[in-house]
PLY file of the C-alpha trace (Angstrom):
ply
format ascii 1.0
element vertex 249
property float x
property float y
property float z
element edge 248
property int vertex1
property int vertex2
end_header
-0.12 22.39 7.12
-1.05 24.58 10.01
-0.17 23.23 13.70
-3.95 22.58 14.41
-4.31 20.42 11.22
-1.02 18.53 11.87
-1.91 17.76 15.18
-5.49 16.47 14.10
-3.88 14.18 11.56
-1.26 12.84 13.74
-3.75 12.30 16.33
-6.30 10.55 14.46
-3.56 8.72 12.50
-2.26 7.25 15.96
-5.83 6.20 16.94
-6.16 4.43 13.50
-2.97 2.51 14.18
-4.36 1.64 17.79
-7.53 0.40 16.28
-5.78 -1.29 13.36
-3.81 -3.14 15.71
-6.60 -4.35 18.00
-8.52 -5.49 14.94
-5.58 -7.42 13.63
-5.19 -9.42 16.99
-8.95 -9.84 16.72
-8.56 -11.47 13.23
-5.51 -13.82 14.60
-7.87 -14.79 17.46
-10.31 -16.34 15.02
-8.17 -17.80 12.49
-4.34 -18.13 11.08
-5.36 -20.61 8.18
-5.84 -20.03 4.50
-9.91 -20.05 4.86
-11.65 -16.64 5.10
-12.03 -14.80 8.04
-15.55 -13.49 9.00
-16.01 -9.95 8.15
-12.45 -9.53 6.57
-13.75 -7.33 3.80
-16.12 -5.45 5.70
-13.85 -2.77 6.96
-15.21 0.91 6.05
-13.21 3.52 4.93
-11.72 5.91 6.87
-11.62 9.78 6.34
-8.90 12.02 7.80
-7.95 15.55 7.05
-6.04 15.91 3.90
-2.28 16.70 3.96
-3.02 19.86 1.79
-0.71 18.38 -0.87
2.33 18.72 1.17
5.24 16.27 1.09
6.04 14.07 3.97
8.24 15.96 6.43
7.39 19.49 5.48
5.55 19.90 8.87
7.67 20.35 11.93
6.05 17.56 13.60
5.79 15.07 10.69
7.00 11.63 11.69
5.05 9.71 8.94
5.68 8.97 5.32
2.64 8.84 3.04
4.76 6.69 0.40
6.53 3.46 0.21
8.11 1.15 -2.39
8.82 -2.42 -3.43
11.30 -4.25 -5.55
12.32 -7.73 -6.50
13.62 -9.12 -9.76
9.92 -9.31 -11.22
8.10 -6.26 -9.48
9.17 -2.80 -8.94
7.27 0.10 -8.01
6.26 2.77 -5.50
2.67 3.27 -3.72
1.03 5.95 -1.86
-1.84 7.07 0.11
-5.25 7.81 -1.52
-6.82 11.12 -2.07
-10.02 11.60 -3.92
-10.69 14.57 -6.40
-11.67 16.85 -3.56
-8.31 16.02 -1.60
-10.11 13.89 0.64
-8.09 10.97 2.23
-9.32 7.39 1.96
-7.63 4.79 4.23
-9.33 1.88 2.23
-7.35 2.79 -0.98
-3.76 2.96 -2.32
-2.33 4.12 -5.49
0.56 2.09 -7.09
2.80 2.82 -9.83
5.03 0.40 -11.31
8.39 1.92 -12.22
9.28 -1.23 -14.65
7.25 -3.31 -16.46
6.49 -6.36 -14.59
8.12 -9.36 -15.99
5.67 -11.56 -18.12
2.85 -9.04 -18.10
3.34 -8.70 -21.88
2.56 -12.51 -22.06
0.18 -14.76 -20.30
1.54 -13.71 -16.79
-0.97 -11.74 -14.55
-0.78 -10.01 -11.09
-3.03 -10.23 -8.11
-2.87 -7.99 -4.79
-3.90 -9.31 -1.47
-4.46 -7.59 1.94
-2.90 -9.04 5.12
-2.25 -9.02 8.82
0.64 -10.04 10.96
0.54 -11.44 14.27
2.69 -10.15 17.46
4.76 -13.06 16.79
5.16 -12.48 13.27
2.61 -14.94 11.71
1.16 -13.68 8.48
-2.36 -14.12 7.16
-3.27 -13.00 3.60
-6.86 -13.50 2.31
-6.00 -15.31 -0.79
-9.84 -16.08 -1.28
-10.56 -12.29 -2.07
-8.06 -10.65 -4.07
-8.19 -6.88 -3.96
-9.78 -4.94 -6.54
-7.84 -2.64 -8.91
-8.65 0.23 -11.33
-6.36 1.42 -13.82
-6.05 5.40 -13.75
-4.93 8.00 -16.07
-2.54 10.03 -13.85
-2.68 13.16 -16.17
-6.49 13.44 -16.30
-7.60 11.52 -13.14
-9.98 9.31 -15.28
-10.22 5.73 -14.43
-9.91 3.62 -17.57
-11.11 0.22 -16.37
-13.92 -1.33 -14.36
-12.63 -3.26 -11.18
-10.80 -6.23 -11.71
-8.73 -8.48 -9.39
-6.62 -9.31 -12.00
-4.03 -7.46 -13.74
-3.31 -8.73 -17.08
-2.33 -7.86 -20.91
-5.80 -8.80 -21.73
-7.30 -6.24 -19.49
-4.70 -3.51 -20.55
-5.71 -4.34 -24.41
-9.48 -3.89 -23.80
-9.29 -0.54 -22.47
-10.07 2.49 -24.56
-7.44 3.30 -25.77
-5.68 -0.03 -25.38
-2.60 0.18 -23.24
0.59 -2.03 -24.15
2.01 -3.94 -21.17
5.14 -1.99 -21.39
3.32 1.41 -21.05
1.95 0.38 -17.61
4.63 2.47 -15.86
2.85 5.46 -17.14
-0.43 4.79 -15.47
-1.60 4.37 -11.64
-3.32 1.61 -10.32
-6.08 2.32 -7.53
-6.16 -0.57 -5.10
-9.19 -0.77 -2.97
-9.36 -2.96 0.25
-6.59 -1.47 2.50
-8.55 -0.08 5.50
-8.04 -0.32 9.24
-6.83 -3.79 10.39
-4.54 -4.33 7.33
-1.03 -3.85 7.37
0.63 -5.29 4.55
0.02 -6.05 0.76
1.62 -9.01 -1.07
1.58 -8.64 -4.80
1.76 -12.18 -6.57
2.58 -12.89 -10.38
0.52 -15.90 -11.50
1.33 -18.18 -14.49
-2.04 -20.14 -14.92
-2.96 -21.19 -11.35
0.59 -20.92 -9.57
2.33 -17.97 -8.25
5.72 -17.53 -9.64
6.73 -14.57 -7.62
5.66 -12.54 -4.78
6.49 -9.38 -2.92
5.18 -7.68 0.23
5.16 -4.30 1.32
3.83 -2.15 3.98
0.48 -0.03 3.47
1.20 3.72 3.87
1.15 5.83 5.83
3.53 4.59 8.43
6.39 5.86 10.86
9.04 6.93 8.76
11.90 6.36 11.15
12.56 2.57 11.45
13.79 2.92 14.79
10.31 4.40 15.93
8.40 1.79 13.95
10.24 -0.88 15.52
8.67 0.01 18.84
5.35 -0.14 17.69
5.49 -3.01 14.88
8.48 -5.03 15.64
6.84 -7.94 13.79
6.90 -6.00 10.64
9.98 -4.20 10.74
11.75 -6.04 8.22
9.33 -4.81 5.61
9.95 -1.34 6.45
11.95 0.47 3.55
14.56 1.76 5.69
15.10 -1.36 7.67
18.62 -1.74 6.28
19.40 1.95 7.22
18.18 1.58 10.77
21.79 1.65 12.64
23.27 4.26 10.32
22.53 7.04 12.64
20.12 8.89 10.60
17.52 11.65 11.96
13.66 11.38 11.06
14.47 14.42 8.90
16.99 12.43 6.87
14.61 9.50 6.35
11.81 11.91 5.53
14.08 13.27 2.56
14.73 9.80 1.41
11.05 8.89 1.22
10.69 11.63 -1.38
12.24 9.45 -3.84
9.16 7.29 -3.72
6.87 9.98 -4.73
4.92 10.12 -8.05
0 1
1 2
2 3
3 4
4 5
5 6
6 7
7 8
8 9
9 10
10 11
11 12
12 13
13 14
14 15
15 16
16 17
17 18
18 19
19 20
20 21
21 22
22 23
23 24
24 25
25 26
26 27
27 28
28 29
29 30
30 31
31 32
32 33
33 34
34 35
35 36
36 37
37 38
38 39
39 40
40 41
41 42
42 43
43 44
44 45
45 46
46 47
47 48
48 49
49 50
50 51
51 52
52 53
53 54
54 55
55 56
56 57
57 58
58 59
59 60
60 61
61 62
62 63
63 64
64 65
65 66
66 67
67 68
68 69
69 70
70 71
71 72
72 73
73 74
74 75
75 76
76 77
77 78
78 79
79 80
80 81
81 82
82 83
83 84
84 85
85 86
86 87
87 88
88 89
89 90
90 91
91 92
92 93
93 94
94 95
95 96
96 97
97 98
98 99
99 100
100 101
101 102
102 103
103 104
104 105
105 106
106 107
107 108
108 109
109 110
110 111
111 112
112 113
113 114
114 115
115 116
116 117
117 118
118 119
119 120
120 121
121 122
122 123
123 124
124 125
125 126
126 127
127 128
128 129
129 130
130 131
131 132
132 133
133 134
134 135
135 136
136 137
137 138
138 139
139 140
140 141
141 142
142 143
143 144
144 145
145 146
146 147
147 148
148 149
149 150
150 151
151 152
152 153
153 154
154 155
155 156
156 157
157 158
158 159
159 160
160 161
161 162
162 163
163 164
164 165
165 166
166 167
167 168
168 169
169 170
170 171
171 172
172 173
173 174
174 175
175 176
176 177
177 178
178 179
179 180
180 181
181 182
182 183
183 184
184 185
185 186
186 187
187 188
188 189
189 190
190 191
191 192
192 193
193 194
194 195
195 196
196 197
197 198
198 199
199 200
200 201
201 202
202 203
203 204
204 205
205 206
206 207
207 208
208 209
209 210
210 211
211 212
212 213
213 214
214 215
215 216
216 217
217 218
218 219
219 220
220 221
221 222
222 223
223 224
224 225
225 226
226 227
227 228
228 229
229 230
230 231
231 232
232 233
233 234
234 235
235 236
236 237
237 238
238 239
239 240
240 241
241 242
242 243
243 244
244 245
245 246
246 247
247 248
């Protein structure tokens, strides 16, 4: 990435963060309950200059990662920023790839995703009335294999052409929409019937890769940073960027 494009990306990324923070505070001023927030799903996609396919940290001024990960005993995977077929960035979408088959997906369990915001005091709001839409994508061809759905389940995968076994979901991407400005986190929830049996939260990329830098902007979200446990180890930003490459797919 040349210097002008890099400066443009980071300048506009910084502006997006400020706008997102302002919108987050506005949403919390309206409500912190589980009822819908007016206009919660009306955020428009934001376009930014593409990263020209470079991995995080290849530019001398790069301070962000476009990749993240999540992991518990039920759900493990990687996420990254979304670029379309023309290499145009869209902040309203992310790509997700499971690294292991979600426990129970080959049975009656199903998965939903929710976008959320966190107040400066750490209070969280997830819009449980509006689960995010997901589309299954073949990463080898870029073709979408399903229509938009709010549930990832074995029945959805079985209805695809060709059908996908739950155990093979690790070889496909999910495109998740609804992650635009004002939304900071995603919660993935595994359901059995109407009850959530497991949940996990992760930050929506892109964000500061150095947790010490991230803490100065979003201390309320710090524990969700993928390198939170390493922040006192004396790592440089370049080292954090190198670690983030393990989340690529």
